[in-house]
N, C-alpha and C positions, 0 to 999 in steps of 0.2 A: 366780201362772202357770201353764200345762197342763202336764201333761207332755209332750208334744211339744217345745214352748218351752223345755222343762227338758233335752232329748235336744240337740235343736239347737243351744244355747248350751254344752253338755258339746263336742258333736262340733266346733263351731268353736273352741274353744278348743286343743282337741286339733293340729286344723291348723295355728291358727296358733304353737301351740309347736314343732310338726312340722318347720314349714317351712323353718327353716335348717339344718337339719342333712340334710334333704334336699336344699338345692339346692347344700350342700358337698359332698355324694355325688357327686351331679349333676358338678360340677368335677373332680373328683376323678379319676373316668370320664373326661372330657374330657381330660384332662392325660395319664393314662394311655394313652389311645388316640394323643394327636398326640405324646407321646414313643415309643411303639413304631413309629409308621408314620414317625416321624424314622430310627428306627435297624432299618428294615425292611432286610433281603436283596433284593436284586433278584430279580423272579420269575421261576421258573423254576428254581429252587432248592429242596431239598429241605427247607428251611430256612422255606420258605411255605408249608407245608404242617403245619406243627406246632398244635399243637389249645390252645384258650384255657388251659387249664390248665395247661399249659407255658409259655406266655409269660408268665401271673400268675405261675407259679412263678421265670422267671429276672429278672420286674420285680421280685420284694421282697426276691430274693437280692441285687439289684444295690443296693437301697434299703437292705437291713441292713447290704451294705459299707461305704456311705456314712455311717453312725450310729456317733459313736464308739462306743469298748468300753467294757462298763459293769464297773467293778472287781466282782470277786467277795464275798459277804456276809459279813459277820466276825461272830464274839461278839457286836457290840453289838446287832444286827440280832434276835437270837433272845430268845425273848421271858423274862421274869423266871418261875421258879418259886417 
């Protein structure tokens, strides 16, 4: 097998192995956009001029509030010496 075929085979393997995470990321972005569009205030208000970073921070904060609280680590989690 030539070097060209080897490079093409590696590239195709990488493409096929990365396709599911890329599709999941695209679905997550679509979900966030839909969620934002549903909760967006009417146009003409100050909130409609927010930056993308501000919107993403608000979405992350909302998702963090929905996740259950994680208990603090205890002595059992520390490495043994």
